[in-house]
N, C-alpha and C positions, 0 to 999 in steps of 0.2 A: 348959490349958497352951498357951502360944503358941510357935510356932517362929519364930525371928528369922533373917532372911537379910540380905544387904547392902542389899536394897531395902526392908527393913522387915518387917512381919508377913507370914507366908506360911503355907501349909498350912491345916489345919482351923481353928486359932485365928484366922487372918486372915480366913477366910471368915465365921466367926461374928461377929467384930467388925464387918466390913464390912456384913453383913446387919443387925445391930442399928443401925448408923449409918444405913443406908438407911431403916429403919423410923422412927427418930427424926426424920430430915430430912423424910420424907413427912408425918409427923404435924404437924410445924411448918408445912409448906406448907399443909396443910388449915386449920389455925388461922388463919394469915395471910390466906389467900384468903377465908375466912369473914369475918374482920374487915374486909377491904377490900371485900367484896361482889362479888368477882370469881367469877361462877358457872362460867366456863370453866376458870379455874385451879383452882378447888375440885374440879371433876369430874376434871381431870387428876391432881391430887394424891391424890384418893380412889382412883383407879385404881392409882396407884403404890403407895399404902399397902396396898391389897388384894393386889396382886401380891407385895409384900415379905412380908406376913404369910402368904400362901399358901406361899411358898418356905420361910419359917421353920417353919411347921407340918410341911411335907413332910420337912424335914431334922431335926426335933426340936429346933430352936433356940428357947430361951425368950427372949422379948422382954419388956421392962418394960412394964407396963400404965400407962395414963394414970391419974393419981390420981383424976380425976373421970369415969372412963369413957373411951370411945373419943374420939379427937380430933373425930369427926364428931358427937358428942353423943348417941350411941346409948344407949338406956335398957337395953339388954340386957347 
């Protein structure tokens, strides 16, 4: 359930959606940096993704999985 305020989503629903969006964006950054061969950006994006996933786990927020594994190509 989402709580709506004048400023948009708020409360727990807003937190969950913002966290999921953060994970999606971080995964996209990893993919793009890998495609571009930008090792610095890839490392920064991987750190952001790891942080977002850690927060999601800590708060019990389910995030969608990549269809072909982690954005970094993990075989695990």
